[in-house]
C-alpha positions in Angstrom: -60.9 309.5 -37.0 -64.3 309.9 -38.5 -65.2 312.6 -40.9 -68.9 311.7 -40.8 -69.6 315.6 -40.5 -68.1 316.5 -43.8 -68.9 313.8 -45.6 -72.6 313.7 -44.6 -72.7 317.5 -45.9 -71.1 316.8 -49.1 -73.1 313.9 -50.1 -76.3 315.6 -49.0 -75.6 318.7 -51.3 -74.9 316.4 -54.1 -78.0 314.5 -53.5 -80.1 318.2 -53.7 -78.6 319.1 -56.8 -79.0 315.6 -58.7 -82.8 315.3 -57.4 -83.4 318.6 -58.9 -82.3 317.7 -62.5 -84.1 315.2 -64.8 -82.7 312.1 -65.5 -79.7 312.0 -68.2 -78.3 309.5 -70.7 -74.9 310.6 -71.8 -72.0 312.0 -70.2 -70.6 315.2 -71.5 -66.8 315.6 -72.1 -66.3 319.3 -72.0 -63.2 320.2 -70.2 -63.8 321.4 -66.6 -67.1 319.8 -66.2 -68.4 316.7 -64.4 -71.8 316.8 -65.9 -74.1 314.6 -68.0 -76.2 315.7 -71.0 -79.9 316.4 -70.4 -82.7 316.9 -73.1 -84.9 319.1 -70.8 -84.2 322.6 -69.9 -84.6 323.3 -66.3 -83.1 326.4 -64.5 -81.9 325.6 -60.8 -83.6 327.8 -58.4 -81.6 328.3 -55.1 -84.8 329.0 -53.2 -85.9 325.7 -53.9 -82.9 323.7 -52.6 -82.7 322.9 -48.9 -80.2 325.1 -46.8 -76.8 323.6 -45.6 -77.7 322.3 -42.0 -75.9 323.9 -38.8 -74.1 321.2 -36.9 -74.9 321.5 -33.2 -73.8 319.4 -29.9 -74.9 321.9 -26.9 -78.3 323.6 -26.7 -79.1 327.0 -25.2 -79.8 325.0 -21.7 -76.5 323.2 -21.6 -77.8 320.1 -22.5 -75.7 317.7 -25.0 -78.0 316.9 -28.1 -76.0 314.2 -29.8 -75.4 310.7 -28.9 -71.4 310.9 -29.1 -70.0 312.3 -26.0 -67.9 315.6 -26.5 -64.0 314.4 -26.6 -62.7 317.3 -24.5 -61.3 316.5 -20.9 -62.7 318.1 -18.0 -59.6 320.1 -17.1 -59.4 321.5 -20.8 -63.1 322.3 -20.7 -62.9 324.3 -17.5 -59.5 326.0 -18.9 -61.4 326.8 -22.2 -64.2 328.3 -20.0 -62.0 330.5 -18.0 -60.3 331.9 -21.2 -63.7 332.6 -22.7 -64.8 334.2 -19.6 -61.4 336.3 -19.1 -61.9 337.5 -22.7 -65.5 338.6 -22.0 -64.3 340.7 -19.0 -61.3 342.1 -20.7 -63.3 343.5 -23.6 -65.6 345.4 -21.2 -62.8 347.1 -19.4 -61.0 347.9 -22.6 -64.1 349.3 -24.3 -64.7 351.3 -21.3 -61.4 352.7 -21.4 -61.6 353.6 -25.0 -64.8 355.5 -24.2 -62.8 357.3 -21.4 -59.9 358.3 -24.0 -57.4 356.4 -22.4 -56.7 354.3 -25.5 -57.7 355.2 -29.2 -59.5 352.1 -30.5 -61.1 348.8 -29.5 -63.0 345.9 -30.8 -64.6 343.4 -28.7 -65.2 339.6 -29.3 -68.6 339.6 -27.4 -70.9 336.9 -28.6 -68.1 335.3 -30.2 -65.8 333.7 -27.7 -66.8 330.2 -28.5 -66.1 330.5 -32.0 -62.6 332.0 -31.5 -61.4 330.1 -28.4 -63.0 327.0 -29.1 -61.5 326.7 -32.6 -58.0 327.6 -31.3 -58.2 325.0 -28.7 -58.7 322.3 -31.6 -55.5 323.3 -33.4 -51.9 322.5 -32.7 -49.1 325.0 -32.1 -47.6 324.1 -35.5 -50.4 325.4 -37.2 -49.7 328.9 -38.6 -52.7 331.4 -38.2 -53.9 334.4 -40.1 -56.4 336.3 -38.1 -58.8 339.0 -39.0 -59.0 341.5 -36.1 -61.5 339.9 -33.8 -59.4 336.8 -32.7 -57.5 337.9 -29.7 -58.9 334.8 -28.2 -56.6 332.9 -30.3 -53.7 334.8 -28.9 -54.7 334.3 -25.4 -55.4 330.6 -25.8 -51.7 330.3 -27.3 -50.1 332.1 -24.5 -50.3 335.8 -25.3 -50.6 337.4 -21.7 -52.8 340.2 -20.7 -49.9 342.3 -20.3 -48.9 341.6 -23.9 -52.5 342.6 -25.1 -52.5 345.8 -22.7 -48.8 346.9 -23.9 -50.1 346.6 -27.6 -53.4 348.6 -26.8 -51.5 351.3 -25.1 -48.7 351.4 -27.6 -45.9 351.2 -24.9 -42.3 350.7 -25.3 -42.8 346.9 -24.5 -45.3 346.4 -27.5 -43.7 343.8 -29.7 -45.3 345.9 -32.7 -43.0 348.9 -31.4 -46.2 351.3 -31.1 -46.5 351.2 -35.0 -50.0 349.5 -35.1 -53.5 350.7 -34.0 -55.0 349.0 -30.8 -56.0 345.4 -31.5 -53.7 344.8 -34.2 -51.7 342.3 -32.5 -48.7 340.1 -33.5 -47.2 337.0 -32.1 -44.4 335.3 -34.3 -43.3 333.1 -31.4 -47.0 331.8 -31.0 -47.0 331.2 -34.7 -49.7 334.0 -35.4 -49.3 336.4 -38.3 -49.8 340.1 -37.5 -53.3 341.6 -37.7 -54.0 343.9 -40.7 -56.9 346.3 -41.1 -57.3 345.8 -44.6 -60.3 343.4 -45.2 -59.6 339.9 -46.6 -55.8 340.5 -47.4 -55.0 337.6 -44.7 -56.8 335.1 -46.7 -54.6 334.6 -49.7 -51.5 335.0 -47.6 -52.8 332.1 -45.7 -53.3 329.9 -48.6 -49.8 330.9 -50.1 -48.2 329.8 -46.8 -50.2 326.6 -46.7 -48.9 326.0 -50.3 -45.4 326.4 -49.0 -45.7 323.9 -46.2 -47.4 321.5 -48.6 -44.0 321.7 -50.7 -41.9 321.5 -47.8 -43.6 318.6 -46.6 -44.6 320.1 -43.2 -47.6 318.3 -41.7 -49.8 321.2 -40.5 -52.6 323.3 -41.5 -52.7 327.1 -42.1 -55.6 328.8 -40.6 -57.6 332.0 -41.7 -60.2 333.7 -40.0 -62.7 336.3 -41.4 -66.1 337.5 -41.2 -69.0 337.2 -43.6 -68.7 340.9 -44.5 -65.0 340.3 -45.6 -66.2 337.0 -47.5 -67.4 339.6 -50.1 -63.8 340.8 -50.8 -62.5 339.5 -54.1 -59.2 338.4 -52.3 -61.4 335.6 -50.2 -62.8 334.3 -53.5 -59.4 334.3 -55.3 -57.7 332.5 -52.3 -60.5 329.8 -52.0 -60.1 329.1 -55.7 -56.5 328.9 -55.6 -56.7 326.6 -52.4 -59.0 324.3 -54.0 -57.2 324.0 -57.2 -53.5 323.7 -55.7 -55.1 321.4 -53.0 -53.7 323.4 -50.0 -54.2 322.2 -46.6 -56.0 325.4 -45.5 -58.8 325.8 -42.9 -61.1 328.8 -43.9 -62.9 329.8 -40.7 -65.7 332.3 -41.3 -67.3 334.0 -38.2 -70.9 334.7 -39.7 -71.9 337.1 -36.9 -75.0 338.7 -38.7 -73.4 342.2 -39.6 -70.5 343.6 -41.6 -70.3 346.7 -39.8 -73.7 348.1 -40.2 -74.7 346.0 -43.1 -77.0 343.0 -42.1 -76.5 339.6 -44.1 -79.6 340.3 -46.1 -77.8 343.3 -47.6 -74.7 341.4 -48.2 -75.7 338.4 -50.1 -78.7 336.4 -51.5 -77.5 332.9 -51.3 -77.3 330.5 -48.4 -74.5 331.9 -46.2 -70.8 331.4 -46.8 -70.6 327.7 -46.7 -72.4 327.1 -49.8 -69.7 328.9 -51.7 -67.0 326.4 -51.0 -69.0 323.7 -52.9 -68.8 326.1 -56.1 -65.1 326.1 -55.9 -64.7 322.6 -55.1 -63.8 322.5 -51.3 -65.5 320.6 -48.6 -67.5 322.9 -46.1 -69.5 322.5 -42.8 -71.8 325.0 -41.1 -71.7 324.9 -37.2 -73.3 326.7 -34.5 -70.7 329.1 -33.3 -71.9 329.7 -30.0 -71.7 326.1 -29.3 -68.1 325.3 -27.8 -68.4 321.5 -28.4 -69.6 322.0 -32.1 -66.9 324.4 -32.8 -64.1 322.2 -31.3 -65.1 319.1 -32.8 -65.8 320.7 -36.3 -62.3 322.1 -36.5 -60.7 319.2 -35.0 -62.2 316.9 -37.6 -61.6 319.7 -40.5 -57.6 319.8 -39.6 -57.5 316.0 -39.7 -59.4 316.0 -43.0 -57.1 318.7 -44.4 -54.1 317.3 -43.6 -54.8 313.6 -44.7 -56.3 314.7 -47.8 -54.0 317.9 -48.5 -57.2 319.9 -49.1 -59.0 323.1 -47.9 -61.9 322.9 -45.7 -64.3 326.0 -45.1 -66.2 326.1 -41.9 -68.8 328.7 -41.3 -69.5 329.3 -37.5 -73.1 331.2 -37.2 -72.8 333.4 -34.2 -73.7 337.0 -33.3 -71.7 340.1 -32.7 -73.3 341.4 -29.5 -70.9 344.2 -29.3 -70.7 347.2 -31.6 -68.6 346.6 -34.7 -65.8 348.8 -33.1 -65.6 351.9 -30.9 -66.1 353.8 -33.9 -69.6 352.3 -34.4 -73.1 352.7 -32.8 -75.1 349.6 -33.5 -78.2 351.1 -32.1 -78.5 352.9 -35.2 -79.3 349.6 -37.1 -80.5 346.9 -34.7 -82.9 347.0 -31.8 -81.7 346.6 -28.0 -84.3 343.6 -27.8 -82.4 341.7 -30.5 -78.8 342.3 -28.8 -80.5 341.3 -25.6 -81.8 337.9 -26.8 -78.4 337.0 -27.9 -76.7 338.3 -24.9 -78.8 336.4 -22.6 -80.4 333.5 -24.2 -77.7 332.3 -26.6 -74.5 333.6 -24.9 -71.7 331.1 -25.6 -70.1 331.8 -22.2 -73.2 331.3 -20.5 -74.3 328.1 -22.3 -71.2 326.5 -21.4 -71.3 327.7 -18.0 -74.6 325.6 -17.6 -73.2 322.8 -18.8 -70.1 322.8 -16.4 -72.5 323.5 -13.6 -74.9 320.7 -14.4 -71.7 318.2 -14.5 -70.5 319.7 -11.3 -67.4 321.1 -13.0 -68.0 324.7 -12.1 -70.2 326.4 -9.3 -71.5 329.8 -8.5 -68.8 330.2 -5.5 -66.1 329.5 -8.1 -67.5 331.9 -10.6 -67.7 334.8 -8.1 -63.9 334.0 -7.1 -62.7 333.7 -10.7 -64.6 336.9 -11.7 -62.7 338.9 -8.7 -59.3 337.2 -9.8 -59.8 338.2 -13.6 -60.5 341.8 -12.6 -57.5 342.0 -10.5 -55.2 340.6 -13.2 -56.7 342.7 -15.9 -56.5 346.0 -14.3 -52.8 345.0 -13.1 -51.9 344.6 -16.5 -53.9 347.6 -17.5 -52.5 350.0 -14.9 -48.8 348.9 -15.6 -49.3 349.5 -19.4 -51.0 352.8 -18.8 -48.2 354.0 -16.9 -45.2 352.5 -19.1 -43.2 354.7 -21.6 -44.1 355.2 -24.9 -41.7 353.6 -27.6 -38.5 355.7 -28.7 -39.2 358.1 -31.5 -35.9 356.7 -33.1 -37.7 353.2 -33.9 -39.2 355.0 -37.0 -35.7 354.5 -38.6 -35.7 350.8 -37.9 -36.9 347.9 -39.9 -37.2 350.0 -43.3 -34.1 348.2 -44.5 -32.0 345.4 -43.5 -29.3 347.9 -42.6 -29.4 351.7 -42.2 -28.8 353.4 -45.5 -26.9 356.7 -45.6 -30.2 358.7 -46.1 -31.8 357.2 -43.0 -28.6 358.0 -40.9 -28.7 361.6 -42.0 -32.4 361.7 -41.0 -31.7 360.2 -37.6 -28.9 362.5 -37.0 -31.4 365.4 -38.1 -34.0 364.3 -35.6 -31.4 364.0 -32.7 -30.1 367.6 -33.4 -33.8 368.6 -33.6 -34.7 367.2 -30.2 -31.5 368.4 -28.6 -32.9 371.9 -29.3 -36.7 371.6 -29.1 -37.0 368.5 -27.0 -38.7 370.4 -24.0 -41.9 370.6 -26.4 -42.2 367.2 -26.9 -42.4 365.6 -23.4 -39.6 363.3 -23.9 -39.8 362.2 -20.3 -42.9 360.0 -21.4 -40.7 358.0 -24.3 -38.1 355.4 -23.9 -35.5 357.6 -25.5 
């Protein structure tokens, strides 16, 4: 296994800083420092240091730009493309359904399909994942079905979160994916703690946590990265830098060189990657995983991508960005389109298969959609479950009170719509 990507980046960063300082003659011995004394005063100006490069394999026209061929089988490539395409089509339908008032909320992954599914495909099932809220592609890749997605978004009685979560707040314990939380950044220290637990137990796996560049401003993320570096936890920090934290551009979020550079300050290895390039994402995560396990260390990967859709159905992105900007990323630098071009050039896909698969996707999506929309809602009595390990006397009294109330006034609650 070669780790040239990460090593080359780390060594280049060291050379950048070293070359900007004057020659020194005596090593400092202060605790917590790895520096030498200098007799000249020189303030480091980050604007004068070169930016961290962005690793890329596939260009916008579907051409491989590296000498080393991608290490993904043709069958896997087609399967990845199909999952990316399915995700894109599912997003469009569920977005429209929210606009029609059929579900209450939704977030799309438009423009970030390669970042999410490409990274998921490079992991192993033993790796525990802590997502933010734009990573349903990870769920789909690991076996979460369209029906699972629809039951959750419609909060039916078959929703495995029992109708207690907002739409898109998925959970899949059987797939080794933790439940989505709305609160920004809270999943990141949780992931580090989980990785530390695995390290103590001797489990050979990484813990993966996804977050956006906006969430990277949260204190939880900074504390988590420091903890992971100090405790040497095998954690993969995957940041989707999509350009916007809701309506705030990156220019209004930070003045430094993105998110990857922060890892250096915490003593972590890092890599910046073209997040719209499936091959680059897959290889970066694959090698970072091996690096983290072999050295029992954290690695930060910054995926440079673009959020084509609105932040959520509560957002109107036309208020803070132009349609021309969105159109460029949607047409000229689409991760699904870029991979599709590669597959067609290598005779792994064609327009006929594309049309047939589009019809298949719509049929499957609408089938799952219609079933979930017509399903019963969860039982109101579930509100008493999972509060304590066993029902307390107080909960038992409250449940009895609800039963009596519904017996008397049930006709006012449309109980026929619930799994009572």
